[in-house]
C-alpha angles and dihedrals in degrees: 000000000000126000124205110225119189114218111234125202147105123301121225092255092052090050090051093049090049093049091046091052092046091049093050089048093050090047092051090049091049093049091048093050091048092049092049091048091050091051091047091049091047089050093053092050092050091048095050091049093049093046092049091047092050091048091052091047092050089049095050092047092050094045094049092044089062095051134079119253114279135185124247120248096036142119088283092070129051120180123189134170089249101044143312151234133228119190113191105165124282092022139029128211117219130182149166122216120245094253089054091051089055095045110097092195093058109107138160091300096056103025141042111261139164117261092235096044144038091223110123118236122241106193117326139174112216133180106257112150092164095046095232093151089067094050089075134014090210096060113114120233124248108230093208109110092001115144118202108218096187111048110196093237125157092309097049095221123198144167109257100181137001135187137166129191130191103234099182145322122223109221093200099049096028090227125140129203122214131192110212124188125181139165116222129179151110117326108220096128091193091063093050124086107255114261093008140083099236135096121255114262119256093256090062113096090221096054122120108194094172097056104022117091130152125181135180119220122199119188140163117224127192126211106211105164108099094173099074 
C-alpha cells in the first residue's frame, strides 16, 4: 500500500520575505541603540560641563569672599586675548583660553605656563598672597601648590571667555560686589563656530553634537574681608 505524503516547507518567496523582515528589524534595533548611545553621550558631556562650571563658580566666590574689595581694572586683574589672571588675596586664578591651548605656537610669551614646564595652564588656583602674578602677564607660574580646576579629561574642557566687573563697594561694610561672566565648555575647535564660543549647528558637516557643549555662567561674588 502506498501513502501520499505532501512535502511541507518554505517557498523561496517566503524565505526572502522573512529575511527582509529580519533585516529591517535588526536595522531598527541598531539605529535605536545608536540613538540612545548618542543621547547618553550628550548627557554626560552636558553634565561634565555643568559640574565643572559650578565648581569654578564656587571657587571664585570663595576666593573673592576672603579678599578685600578691589577696583576693576586694577593690578589685581590682567586680561589678554590668550588668557587672564585674577589675584584676589591669598590665591590667584590663572587661565588660558581654549584657542590658546590648541595653538602649538603659543609659548610663555603669549600664554600662561608653569616655570618648570612648557605645558599650558587651563584654569589653576595658585598660592599668591602678594599678588605677584598680576604684576606682569609674562611672569611664569610656580607649580608648587597649584591646583588645576579643569582637568583635560575625556571632554577636554576649557575656559573660552572671562570677564569681571566691579558693581559696587559699600563704604560702611567695606564689601565689594563683582559680576563675573565666563564661558566654559569642550575644546574641540573644529566643532566650534569660527570666532565665536558656540557649537556648530547640526546642519554643519563639522558639527559634533555628542561631544560639543558650551555654557555661559554668570555669578555675583562678594568681597567681605576688609583687613587685607
